[in-house]
C-alpha positions as CSV (number, residue, x, y, z in Angstrom):
1,M,64.2,-48.9,72.4
2,P,63.8,-47.1,69.3
3,K,64.8,-43.5,68.6
4,H,61.5,-41.5,69.0
5,P,59.6,-38.6,67.3
6,Y,59.0,-36.9,70.6
7,T,62.6,-36.1,71.4
8,A,62.9,-32.6,70.2
9,I,60.2,-31.8,72.9
10,E,61.9,-33.0,75.5
11,N,62.9,-30.2,77.3
12,K,65.3,-31.7,80.1
13,Q,64.5,-29.3,82.7
14,P,64.5,-31.2,86.2
15,G,61.7,-30.5,88.1
16,T,59.4,-29.6,84.9
17,I,57.5,-32.1,82.8
18,G,58.9,-33.0,79.9
19,C,62.3,-33.4,81.3
20,R,62.7,-37.0,80.0
21,I,60.3,-38.7,77.3
22,L,60.4,-41.9,77.0
23,Y,59.0,-43.7,73.8
24,F,57.9,-47.3,73.1
25,E,56.4,-48.6,69.8
26,E,54.1,-51.0,72.0
27,V,53.5,-51.5,74.8
28,E,50.7,-53.4,77.3
29,S,49.8,-49.8,79.4
30,T,52.0,-46.5,80.0
31,Q,50.4,-46.9,83.1
32,N,52.2,-50.0,84.0
33,I,55.6,-48.4,82.4
34,A,55.2,-45.5,84.3
35,R,54.6,-47.5,87.7
36,N,58.0,-49.6,86.9
37,L,59.9,-46.2,86.4
38,A,58.3,-44.6,89.4
39,A,59.6,-47.6,91.8
40,E,62.9,-47.3,90.3
41,G,63.3,-43.6,91.1
42,A,62.3,-41.5,87.9
43,P,62.2,-38.3,88.5
44,H,58.9,-35.8,88.5
45,G,58.1,-35.1,85.1
46,T,59.0,-38.4,83.8
47,V,56.8,-39.1,80.2
48,V,56.2,-42.1,79.0
49,I,54.5,-42.0,75.4
50,A,53.0,-44.8,72.8
51,E,52.7,-45.5,69.7
52,T,50.0,-48.1,71.1
53,Q,48.3,-49.8,74.0
54,S,47.5,-53.5,73.9
55,A,46.0,-53.2,77.1
56,G,45.0,-49.8,77.5
57,R,42.8,-48.6,80.4
58,G,40.5,-45.8,81.8
59,R,39.1,-44.6,85.0
60,M,37.7,-47.8,87.4
61,G,39.7,-49.7,84.8
62,R,37.6,-49.5,81.5
63,G,39.9,-50.0,79.0
64,W,40.8,-47.8,76.2
65,H,41.0,-47.9,72.4
66,S,45.0,-47.7,71.4
67,P,45.3,-47.9,67.7
68,P,49.2,-47.3,66.2
69,G,49.7,-44.1,64.8
70,V,47.3,-42.0,65.6
71,N,46.9,-40.7,68.8
72,L,48.4,-39.5,72.2
73,Y,48.8,-41.9,75.0
74,T,50.7,-40.9,77.2
75,T,51.8,-41.4,81.4
76,I,53.3,-38.8,83.2
77,I,55.1,-38.9,86.8
78,L,54.6,-36.4,89.5
79,R,55.3,-36.6,92.9
80,P,53.3,-33.7,94.5
81,K,53.5,-33.2,98.5
82,I,49.6,-33.7,98.9
83,A,47.4,-35.8,100.7
84,M,45.9,-38.6,99.4
85,A,42.7,-37.3,99.3
86,E,43.8,-34.0,96.5
87,V,45.6,-36.7,94.1
88,P,42.0,-37.1,92.2
89,R,42.0,-33.3,91.7
90,L,44.9,-33.5,89.4
91,S,42.8,-34.9,86.7
92,L,40.6,-32.1,86.7
93,V,44.2,-30.1,86.4
94,A,45.3,-32.3,83.6
95,G,42.1,-31.9,82.3
96,V,42.2,-27.8,81.4
97,A,46.2,-28.4,80.3
98,A,44.6,-31.2,77.7
99,A,41.6,-28.5,76.9
100,E,44.0,-25.9,76.2
101,A,46.3,-28.0,74.1
102,L,43.2,-28.9,71.9
103,E,42.0,-25.8,71.8
104,D,45.2,-25.0,69.2
105,V,43.9,-27.6,66.6
106,A,40.3,-27.8,67.3
107,P,38.9,-24.1,68.3
108,G,35.8,-23.5,70.0
109,I,34.6,-27.2,70.6
110,V,36.1,-28.6,73.5
111,Q,34.8,-28.8,76.7
112,L,35.1,-31.1,79.4
113,K,32.9,-34.0,81.4
114,W,33.9,-33.7,85.4
115,P,35.4,-35.6,86.6
116,N,37.6,-37.1,83.7
117,D,36.7,-36.6,80.1
118,V,37.5,-34.3,76.9
119,W,34.8,-33.8,74.5
120,L,35.1,-32.3,71.2
121,N,31.2,-31.6,70.4
122,G,29.8,-33.6,72.8
123,R,32.0,-36.8,71.9
124,K,34.0,-38.1,73.8
125,A,38.1,-37.2,72.8
126,G,39.5,-37.6,75.9
127,G,39.9,-39.5,79.0
128,I,42.0,-38.8,82.0
129,I,43.0,-41.3,85.1
130,A,44.9,-40.0,88.2
131,E,46.4,-43.0,89.9
132,A,48.4,-42.7,93.2
133,V,51.1,-45.2,94.4
134,T,51.9,-45.5,98.1
135,D,55.3,-46.5,99.2
136,R,55.8,-49.0,102.1
137,T,54.3,-46.8,105.1
138,Q,51.6,-46.1,103.1
139,Q,52.5,-42.5,102.6
140,L,52.3,-41.2,99.1
141,D,55.3,-41.3,96.2
142,S,53.7,-40.6,93.1
143,V,51.1,-39.9,91.0
144,L,50.4,-41.5,87.6
145,L,48.6,-39.0,85.4
146,G,47.7,-40.5,82.5
147,I,45.8,-38.9,79.8
148,G,44.5,-40.4,76.3
149,L,43.8,-38.3,73.3
150,N,42.0,-39.2,70.2
151,L,44.0,-37.4,67.3
152,N,44.1,-38.8,63.7
153,L,42.0,-41.7,64.5
154,A,39.8,-42.2,61.3
155,A,35.9,-42.7,61.8
156,H,36.4,-46.0,60.3
157,D,38.9,-47.0,62.9
158,V,36.5,-46.7,65.6
159,P,34.6,-49.3,67.0
160,S,31.0,-50.0,65.8
161,D,29.7,-50.2,69.9
162,I,31.6,-46.9,70.6
163,R,31.2,-44.8,66.9
164,A,28.0,-42.7,68.4
165,R,30.5,-41.3,71.8
166,A,33.9,-41.2,70.3
167,I,35.1,-38.3,68.1
168,S,38.6,-37.4,67.0
169,V,40.5,-34.0,66.3
170,L,39.9,-35.0,62.8
171,I,36.2,-36.4,62.7
172,A,35.8,-33.4,64.2
173,T,38.1,-30.7,62.0
174,G,38.4,-33.3,59.2
175,R,42.3,-31.6,59.5
176,R,45.2,-34.3,60.6
177,C,46.8,-32.6,63.6
178,D,50.8,-32.9,64.5
179,R,50.8,-35.0,67.6
180,V,54.4,-33.8,68.7
181,A,52.9,-30.7,68.7
182,V,49.8,-31.0,70.2
183,A,51.8,-33.0,72.9
184,N,54.7,-30.5,73.0
185,S,51.6,-27.9,74.1
186,L,50.1,-30.6,76.6
187,F,53.4,-30.6,78.6
188,M,54.0,-27.4,78.5
189,R,50.1,-26.2,80.1
190,L,50.1,-29.1,82.3
191,N,53.6,-27.7,83.7
192,T,51.9,-24.3,84.5
193,R,48.7,-25.6,85.4
194,Y,50.5,-27.9,87.9
195,M,52.9,-25.0,89.0
196,E,49.5,-23.2,90.3
197,T,48.3,-25.9,92.2
198,V,51.0,-26.4,93.7
199,T,51.6,-22.6,94.8
200,Q,48.0,-21.4,94.8
201,G,46.1,-24.5,95.4
202,F,43.4,-25.3,93.3
203,A,41.3,-22.0,93.5
204,A,44.2,-20.8,90.5
205,V,43.0,-23.5,88.0
206,S,39.2,-24.2,89.0
207,P,38.0,-21.2,86.8
208,A,39.8,-22.1,83.6
209,W,38.0,-25.9,84.2
210,E,34.3,-24.2,84.5
211,R,35.3,-22.5,81.5
212,Y,35.3,-25.3,79.9
213,S,33.0,-27.4,81.7
214,G,30.0,-29.4,79.7
215,L,27.9,-29.8,82.0
216,T,27.1,-26.8,83.9
217,G,23.1,-26.1,83.5
218,K,22.3,-29.6,82.3
219,R,20.3,-32.0,83.9
220,V,22.3,-35.2,85.1
221,T,21.8,-38.3,87.0
222,V,25.1,-39.3,89.4
223,V,25.4,-42.7,90.6
224,D,27.6,-43.3,93.9
225,A,28.4,-46.2,95.7
226,G,24.8,-47.9,94.6
227,T,22.8,-44.5,95.1
228,R,21.4,-42.4,92.5
229,A,21.2,-38.4,93.1
230,E,19.8,-36.2,90.0
231,G,19.9,-32.6,89.9
232,I,20.9,-29.0,87.8
233,V,25.5,-28.9,87.4
234,K,25.9,-25.9,88.9
235,G,29.5,-26.5,88.2
236,I,32.2,-27.9,90.9
237,D,33.4,-26.5,94.5
238,A,36.5,-26.0,95.7
239,D,37.9,-29.5,95.9
240,G,36.7,-29.6,92.8
241,A,33.8,-32.1,93.6
242,L,30.2,-32.0,91.4
């Protein structure tokens, strides 16, 4: 494994996100690498970053376009002591941290789309997946928090089938950003928001999520297990549900 550009932001503080950062030139998926590391006992806060993914994936198994050298593809290993039903809320917590990190480089245009998309100017710039891993007794062992952010992706490098929906910091602002600085901001903010959630509950983070909500006040159609429901989004409830 080569020496990596993220060494400088590895904080080496046990129990914090970014205590250890592992960097790979190319992997199938950072989720797969993190799953193996978690099974081997990697501590809470261990981070996997890849320069590119050959089989990156998002929510519901959808593919994630992962060209090399331009974006941030990462998975963080968390070991929370929470009920399985609370795991999906961690994707909302990560959404807040991602939005706050992107606000530094794309101020005023960052939004969150429930449950796990990050928007710039109403187009998708990032995605989050919170994957629960259980032990032999089916108790929660770890959560693999995958985050992909489009940072320096150029417009001509966006596949034609998603060009109308996808965006990056570069496309939105016309400026390239420092990927290491964005990663550092993301991990620090995620650590803060995670600790707030652990000590005070999700209610401590939900107002911040609401501030970035891109759907509040809009009419939407929700499809759940084949059932369609239409209505006006009021926000999220205490459990993070729409």
